[in-house]
N, C-alpha and C positions, 0 to 999 in steps of 0.2 A: 446348473449354474456353479460357478466356483468363486473363490475369493469373497466370500460373504462377509460384510462388515456393517455393523449397525450404527445409526447416528445417535445412539447413546454415545458413540465415538465422537460426537460434537463436543463432548466434555474434554476430548484431547485435541480438537481441532478449532473450536470456535466458541461462540456464545453458547453457554450450556442450555440444553433444552429442558423443558419441565419434565419431572419424573412421571407425571401422569397427565393424560390428555382428557380434560373434563368433558369436552364435547367435540362433535365433528367440526372440521374446518372447511371453508370453501376455498378451492384454488381458483383465484379470481383473475389471474393474468400470468403470462409467461412471455419472456423476451430474451434475447441473446445479443452478444457482441463478441467480435474477435478482438483480443487485446494483443497487440504487437509490441507494447511497451515494456516488455519483460525479457529476461535473458532467453527464455523459451516461450514462443507465442502460445496462446491458449484461447479457447472459446469459453466464455462465461454465460451460463444460462441462469436466469433469475426467475423464481416463481413466487408471486404474491399470494399471501394466505390470510384468511380472516382471523385465524387463531394459531398458536404453536402446534406443531405436529411431531409425533414420533416418526422416524423414517429409517429405511434400511436400504443398502446399495449392494449390488453384485455385479460381477463381470462374467460374461459367458466363457466357456471353455476355450473358444477360439480367440477370445479377447476383443472381439469387434462389436459386441453388444453389451451396453451398460444398462442396467435397470435400477431405477430409483423407485421405491415404494413408499408412498406417503400414506400412513395409517390414519383410518377414520377421517377420510378427506373426500369431499364431494367436488366433482369437476364442473365448475360453472362457467369457465371461459370457453369460447368457441374455437380457441387455437388449439385444435387437436393434432394437427400435423404441421410441423415447423421445419422449414428447410434452412440449414445453417451453412457452415463453412465446409465445403467439400474436402478441403485439405486437412482438416482437424477433426470435426464432428459434423457429419453430413446432414443429419436430420434428428429430430425428436418427435416421438409420438406420445400423446397423452390419452390414456383410456381409463374409464371407470372399471374397476375390478372389484365387484361386491362393495364392501364399505371403504375400500382403499382406492387410490389413484396410482397407476403404474406409469412411469415415464421411461420410455425406451429410447436410448441414445445410440445411434449407429455411427461407427467410426471406421475410416478406411484402413487403419492400421490396428494391430492388436494392442490393447492397453494392459497395464498392470496396475496394482493399487497405488503406486508412486506417481502415475500419470493422472490421477483423479483426486479431486478434492471437493468434499461436500460439507457445507457448514450452514448454520442458521444465523439469521439476523433478527434481533428483537424489534418490536414495533417502535417506531421513532415518531412520537406525537409532535415534537417541535417541527420536524420537516415533513410531517404528514406521510410517513412511509409505513406500510403495513409489515406484519411478520413476513419473513422471506426465507426460502430455501435456496441456496446458491450452489450451483454445480460448475466446477472448473475442470475442463478437459484439456490437457497439455498436448501439444503437437509432438508426434513421434518422429524419430529419425533425424533430428536436428541436434547439433551440438549447442550447448549454451553459449550465447554471445555475450560480449561485453554489454553493459547497459547503454545501448545506443538507441535513441528514440527517434531516429529518422531525420530527414532533411528539414531544414527550417522552412515553414510554409510561407508562401508569398503573402504579404499584408493584404493584398487585394482579395485573397481567398478566404480571409478571416472575417467572422461577423464583427460588427463594430465593438460589441462588448468584449471581444477577445483580442483587440489589437494592442500592441505595445506602444506606449508613449514614454515621454521623459527625454531629458536633454542628453543623456549618455555621459554626463560629467559626474565625478565622484571624488571625494577626499580620501587620502590614504595615510594621513599623519595629523599631528596636532591634538592628539588625545581624543577620547570617546565622546566627551561632552558635546552635545549638539549634532553628533553624527546620526544618519538615518540608516537603520538596519531592518531588513525584512527577514523574518524567520518563517520557514516552511516546514510545519509538522507533516512528515511523509504519510501518504495514503489517507484514509478516512472515508466515512460514508459508506458507499457501496463497495469499496475496495479495502479489505482488512489488511493488505499487505501479507507479509510472511507470518506464519502461525507456528508457535512453539509446541513442544510435545505435550504440555498441560493444557493447550488451548488458548494461551495468551497471544493476542494479535499485535502485529507491529504497530498498527494505528493506536492501540491502547497505550503503547509506551511512548511513542513520539510526541503525542499531545502534551502530556504533563511535563515532560522535559522541556518542551518548547515554551510552555507557559512560565515555568520557573526561570528559563533563560530571559524571557521578556522582562520579568521582574528584576533580575540581576542587572540587565543592561540599562533599564530605566533608572536604577539606583545610581548608575555612573552618569546619568544625564543624557543618555541617548534617546532618540525618538524611534520607537519600534512599531513596525507594522506586521501583522500576521496574515498568512495566506488563509488560515482557518483558526478559529478558537474553540469550535465544538466539533463533534463527530459528523462531518458533512463532506460531501464532494465540493471541490472549489468551483469547477465549471458546471457540474450537474451530474446526476447519477448515471452511471454506466456510459459515460462519455468516452470518446476515443482517447488514446494515449496522448496524441499531440494536443487536443483540445484541453485536457485536464492539466497536463504539465505546462502548457502555454498559459493557462489561466493563473498558475502559481507564479510563473516568472513575471507576468505582467503586473502582479501586485508590486513587485520590486522596481520594475522599469517605470511604471506610471508615477511612483512616488520618489523618483530620483534617489534611489538608496545608494548608500556608500559601500554596503556589503550585503550579500545574500547568503543565508545559512539554511541549508536544508538538512533536516534531521531524519535519519532512517536507522533501521536495525537490520543487520545482515542475516543470511540463512544459507545453509549448505546441507547436502544429503548425508554428510558424515557428522554425527552429533558431537564428536570430539573436537571438531574445529571451532576456534574461538578467537577473540581478539578485536582490537579497535583500529580503524583505518579512517583516513580523510582523503576524499577525492577532490581534484581540481582540474581545470581545463585551461591551458595556457593561451587564453584569448587576450589577456593584458599582461603587464609585467609584474602584477601584484597577486595573482591568483595563487601561485605556489607559495608565496611568502605567507599569505593568509592561512593556507592549509598547514604550513609548517608551525606557525605560531599556535594554532589550535591543537594540532596533533601532539605537540610537545607538552600540552597541559592534560589531555585526556588519555594519553597512551597507556599510563600506568594506573588507571582507576581500579581500586581494589574489587576482586570478584570476577575479573576478566582475564583472558589469557594473553595479555600483553599487547605489544606494539606491532601492528601490521604496516606502519609507516603511512606516508603520503603517496598517493598513486594518481597518475594522470588518467582521467576517466572521460570518455566521449559521451557524456550525459547531457540530455536535452537541457535541463535546468541550468547546467553550468555553461553550456555553449551559448545559450540564448539570453542570458542575463547581461545587461549593459555594464554591470560593475563586477569587481572581483567576487567570486562566489566559491563556495565549498559545499560538499555533501559529506556529512559525517556518518559513518557506519558504527554505531555504538554497541559493539558486541554482536553475538550470534544468537538469535531467538531460538534457533534449532539446537543449541547447546543447552542441556537442561540446567546446568550450573549458572550459566549467564542469563537464561530466561528467568530463573528464580531471583537473581539479583536485580533484574530489570523491573520486577514487580515491587521493589522496595522503595518507598518515597525518599528515603535518604539517598539512595543511588540516583534517583531522578534529580534531586537537588545538587548532588555532587557533580554529575555530569554538566548541569547547567552552569554551575559556578566555574567549573573548569573551562568550558567553552567561552564563558564571559571573560575569564582571565586571559585566554588566548587572543580574544578580540581587542581587549585593552592593550596588550603587548603589541598587536599589529599596528594599532593607531598611535603608539608611542607614548603609553602611560597616561 
């Protein structure tokens, strides 16, 4: 085996694992999904556990076999052989190996460590989710694409709970008081989003910023809806990209919102890249103006590498919202300096106040 790395490295990638494992854990279930709602598609495998575990991962010399070893774990699920996506990760085999469980994932192309992400999720008693180990395998041989989440699904194909409603009318002036704003904290629940070098997750940054923004907008007299207020999936755990993103947009559409604000943190494989950008999609005459008003306020936030401008983005949540909408990328979590700034509550409040100021300017004071 080569490229051995331990999930003590979860300290660097996700929720920290416990330093010691008091007792053996049961591996109770395993499932997978292909996520195409990212610049590079990936297969996500989720394993449910009765307790936290230590784990190690390695990639074979030819790069086509990845082995995840779960320490002091008993295999209690009958899902020993799982067929997955033949174009990304074709299969996973789960076997008991003494006191450990070994998970062997086969891929059609050779992987390197940058193509593989392994992280832990702690027990979620509110949403009745167990401890989990998550393995993401990224598709090889494809160039990153713009964040394009596919074609708009026909309403007839959506479940009733996921259909968009609303009049499609919205206000664009007259002050913020009385306006309806929907805020979408990016990612959440089973989807951590991008992960910084110290293990800070995108979903951990977007939620507090969004909650501060809600308070700031309400202080101006706006009516605010949130796609989520806790660490949960909006549609449901491990949903398809279209279902999850559609559920977020539908909060705004059903409530006849005047503006939709999606909060995200960027990432790139070069840790020196940083800065702040705002994305829009020109479906109305006001999307670009909303983006510009907000970007002018957030661009020079201290601790970040400056203004990346407004950019037109073919993003699902921007295309499918009935009202003017923007997606803000508040720095790069992959940049150690910016990741550190994002952890600071003062930065969270500063971003929220700046976004709110941009929205106030958009509606005309």
